[in-house]
C-alpha positions as CSV (number, residue, x, y, z in Angstrom):
1,M,56.5,112.5,114.0
2,R,59.6,113.0,116.1
3,K,59.5,115.6,118.8
4,Y,62.8,115.2,120.7
5,T,65.4,113.7,118.3
6,Y,67.0,114.2,114.9
7,G,69.5,112.3,113.0
8,P,71.6,110.2,113.4
9,F,74.1,112.2,111.4
10,Q,77.8,112.2,110.9
11,S,79.4,114.8,113.2
12,R,82.9,116.2,112.6
13,R,83.7,115.9,116.3
14,L,81.5,113.1,117.6
15,G,81.2,110.6,114.8
16,L,77.7,109.2,114.3
17,S,75.5,111.2,116.6
18,L,71.8,111.3,117.5
19,G,70.7,114.8,118.5
20,V,68.4,115.3,121.5
21,D,66.6,118.6,122.0
22,V,65.3,119.3,125.5
23,L,64.0,122.8,124.7
24,A,60.9,124.1,123.1
25,D,60.4,124.1,119.3
26,Y,62.2,127.4,119.0
27,K,65.7,128.6,119.7
28,L,66.2,129.6,123.4
29,C,69.6,130.9,124.3
30,T,71.7,133.2,126.5
31,N,73.8,134.3,123.5
32,N,73.2,135.6,120.0
33,C,76.4,134.5,118.5
34,V,77.3,136.0,115.1
35,Y,78.4,132.6,113.8
36,C,75.4,130.5,115.0
37,E,74.5,127.9,112.4
38,I,70.9,127.6,113.6
39,G,70.3,131.4,113.1
40,L,69.8,134.5,115.1
41,T,68.3,134.4,118.6
42,E,65.1,136.3,118.5
43,K,64.9,139.2,121.0
44,D,62.3,137.6,123.2
45,N,64.3,134.3,123.3
46,L,67.6,135.8,124.3
47,V,67.4,135.1,128.0
48,S,69.3,135.4,131.2
49,P,71.4,132.5,132.4
50,N,69.1,132.5,135.4
51,Y,66.1,131.9,133.3
52,R,64.5,128.4,133.4
53,I,61.9,126.5,131.5
54,N,60.2,123.5,133.1
55,L,59.7,121.0,130.3
56,P,59.8,117.4,131.5
57,P,60.1,114.6,129.0
58,S,56.8,113.1,128.1
59,R,56.3,109.3,128.1
60,N,56.9,109.5,124.3
61,F,60.6,110.5,124.8
62,R,61.6,107.0,125.9
63,K,59.5,105.4,123.1
64,E,61.0,107.8,120.5
65,L,64.6,107.2,121.7
66,F,64.2,103.4,121.7
67,S,62.6,103.3,118.3
68,I,65.6,105.0,116.7
69,L,68.5,103.6,118.8
70,K,67.6,99.9,118.2
71,Y,68.5,100.5,114.5
72,V,71.9,102.1,115.0
73,P,74.0,99.7,117.1
74,H,77.1,101.5,115.9
75,L,76.1,105.0,117.2
76,N,78.9,107.0,118.8
77,S,77.0,109.7,120.7
78,I,73.6,110.6,122.1
79,T,74.0,114.3,122.0
80,F,72.0,116.9,124.0
81,G,71.9,120.4,122.6
82,Y,71.6,122.2,119.2
83,N,68.4,124.3,119.6
84,G,69.8,126.7,122.1
85,E,71.3,126.2,125.6
86,P,70.0,122.9,127.1
87,T,70.9,123.7,130.7
88,L,68.0,126.2,130.7
89,N,65.6,123.3,131.1
90,E,65.1,122.5,134.7
91,K,64.3,118.9,133.8
92,L,67.6,118.2,132.0
93,L,68.5,115.3,134.3
94,D,65.1,113.6,133.7
95,F,66.0,113.4,130.0
96,L,69.5,112.1,130.9
97,K,68.1,109.4,133.1
98,I,65.9,108.1,130.4
99,A,68.7,108.2,127.8
100,L,70.9,106.2,130.1
101,D,68.2,103.6,130.8
102,V,67.4,103.2,127.1
103,R,71.1,102.9,126.2
104,N,71.7,100.3,128.8
105,E,68.7,98.2,127.6
106,L,70.2,97.9,124.1
107,N,73.0,95.9,122.5
108,W,75.8,97.8,120.8
109,T,78.3,96.8,118.1
110,S,81.3,97.8,120.2
111,E,81.3,100.5,122.9
112,K,78.1,102.1,124.1
113,P,77.5,105.6,122.7
114,L,78.6,108.4,124.9
115,I,76.0,110.6,126.5
116,T,77.2,114.1,125.5
117,L,76.1,117.6,126.4
118,F,76.6,120.8,124.4
119,T,76.7,124.0,126.5
120,N,77.8,127.5,125.7
121,S,79.2,127.7,129.3
122,S,77.2,130.8,130.3
123,T,75.3,129.0,133.1
124,L,78.2,127.1,134.6
125,Y,78.9,129.7,137.3
126,I,75.7,128.4,139.0
127,D,76.6,125.5,141.3
128,K,73.5,123.4,140.7
129,I,74.0,123.7,136.9
130,R,77.5,122.4,137.2
131,E,76.2,119.6,139.4
132,R,73.9,118.5,136.6
133,V,76.4,119.0,133.8
134,K,79.1,116.9,135.4
135,Q,76.8,113.9,135.2
136,F,77.2,113.8,131.4
137,E,80.0,111.5,130.1
138,L,81.3,114.1,127.7
139,V,80.7,117.8,128.1
140,L,81.3,120.0,125.0
141,A,81.7,123.5,126.4
142,K,82.1,126.5,124.2
143,L,84.8,129.1,124.7
144,D,85.3,131.1,121.5
145,T,86.7,134.2,123.3
146,A,88.7,135.0,126.4
147,N,88.4,138.7,126.8
148,N,85.3,140.8,127.3
149,V,85.7,142.9,124.1
150,D,85.7,139.8,121.9
151,F,83.1,138.1,124.0
152,K,80.5,140.9,123.6
153,R,81.3,141.3,119.9
154,T,81.3,137.6,119.0
155,N,78.8,136.0,121.4
156,R,76.5,139.0,122.0
157,P,75.3,137.6,125.4
158,H,72.2,138.6,127.4
159,H,73.0,141.5,129.7
160,D,72.7,139.3,132.8
161,T,75.4,136.9,131.5
162,P,78.6,137.0,133.7
163,N,81.8,138.4,132.2
164,I,84.3,136.1,130.5
165,K,86.5,135.9,133.5
166,M,83.7,134.3,135.6
167,I,82.9,132.0,132.7
168,I,86.5,130.8,132.6
169,E,86.6,130.4,136.4
170,S,83.4,128.3,136.2
171,L,85.0,126.0,133.5
172,I,88.0,125.6,135.9
173,K,85.6,124.6,138.6
174,L,83.7,122.2,136.3
175,K,86.9,120.4,135.3
176,R,87.9,119.9,138.9
177,E,84.4,118.6,139.9
178,L,84.0,116.2,137.0
179,P,84.1,112.5,137.9
180,K,87.3,111.0,136.5
181,K,85.4,108.8,134.1
182,N,83.8,111.9,132.4
183,K,85.6,114.3,130.1
184,L,85.5,118.0,129.3
185,A,86.1,119.2,125.8
186,I,86.5,122.9,125.1
187,Q,85.2,124.0,121.7
188,C,86.8,127.0,120.1
189,L,85.0,128.2,117.0
190,I,87.2,130.7,115.2
191,F,86.0,132.7,112.2
192,N,86.8,135.6,109.9
193,S,84.8,138.6,108.9
194,Y,84.1,140.3,105.5
195,K,83.2,143.6,107.3
196,E,86.0,146.0,107.7
197,D,84.4,147.4,110.9
198,F,83.8,144.0,112.5
199,I,86.9,142.4,114.1
200,P,86.5,138.6,114.1
201,N,87.6,136.4,117.0
202,N,90.4,135.3,114.7
203,N,92.6,138.1,116.0
204,S,96.0,137.7,117.8
205,T,94.8,139.1,121.1
206,N,91.9,136.7,121.4
207,I,93.9,133.6,120.3
208,Y,96.6,134.2,122.9
209,D,94.0,135.0,125.6
210,L,92.2,131.7,124.7
211,A,95.5,129.8,124.9
212,R,96.2,131.2,128.4
213,A,92.6,130.4,129.5
214,L,92.9,126.8,128.3
215,K,96.1,126.4,130.2
216,R,94.2,127.3,133.4
217,I,91.1,125.2,132.6
218,K,93.1,122.1,131.8
219,P,90.3,120.4,129.7
220,N,90.8,116.8,128.5
221,I,90.3,117.9,124.9
222,V,90.5,121.2,122.9
223,Q,88.6,121.3,119.6
224,I,89.5,124.0,117.1
225,Y,87.1,124.4,114.2
226,S,85.2,127.0,112.1
227,T,81.8,127.5,110.5
228,A,80.7,124.7,108.2
229,R,77.1,125.9,107.4
230,I,75.4,129.2,106.9
231,P,76.1,131.5,109.9
232,A,73.7,133.9,111.6
233,E,75.4,137.0,110.2
234,Y,76.2,137.3,106.5
235,F,79.7,138.7,107.1
236,V,81.1,135.7,108.9
237,F,83.2,133.1,107.1
238,S,85.4,130.2,108.1
239,I,89.1,130.3,108.6
240,D,91.1,127.9,106.5
241,D,92.9,124.7,107.6
242,D,96.3,126.4,107.7
243,R,95.1,128.9,110.2
244,K,93.5,126.2,112.3
245,R,96.8,124.3,112.5
246,E,98.6,127.6,113.3
247,I,96.2,128.2,116.2
248,A,96.7,124.6,117.4
249,T,100.5,125.2,117.4
250,I,100.0,128.4,119.5
251,F,97.8,126.6,121.9
252,K,100.2,123.7,122.3
253,E,103.2,126.0,123.0
254,I,101.3,128.0,125.6
255,I,99.4,125.1,127.3
256,D,102.5,122.9,127.3
257,D,100.7,119.8,128.6
258,N,100.8,116.6,126.6
259,K,97.9,115.2,128.5
260,I,95.6,117.7,126.8
261,E,94.4,116.5,123.4
262,I,94.3,119.3,120.8
263,N,92.3,118.5,117.7
264,V,91.7,120.5,114.5
265,Y,88.5,120.0,112.4
């Protein structure tokens, strides 16, 4: 029985990906996003960005990872995340070290798979968290909103979570601190709403605020996408491809930097 990994599966943004879960066997997060595809965050599991669990990898982690990776020499990414916010685990770098060791022991069809981290960006204002995060070869950091009204409505953060201005500033710092060989991708999940009294983040104010924030952050990559599976709240539904391309055009015009790759999924 596998404890730490799932997949490999075909990811829209990463290619063939093996998921790695460094949290407990329940969702633990600083947000309760309306669109979350792994469901609502239970009240007791919605935690402060300062909250930490101490779950080191058991000796079985190396064995489990090796037993799967030896059969997928064409893997594109070993991806930490999915069951909440992985930076909440104090032992994140212990998992990273083992993943790097196992990857380097194996033979690959072409390039070695990237070691990737998903984060919702809420903990990045903490210096020691950024120090850990920057050691991942690809950091996929969420930024779905760029003003506090949309942030609270869409991401429904724990009350200790810093405001969106501080989160944006922390992403700017992370990009500056990343080693040149590592990359920062900002993920913008944009959605619509069936509820007349719930304004989705697919509103003009938020889209233009996001574009201006991205211009300041200067990530290597921007990823625009929408929900593809059942969201946490019934009233959330995906934007169409035309709207994704329209948002990409707005971002390109405002960011005005050909070095930043803007992709639509």
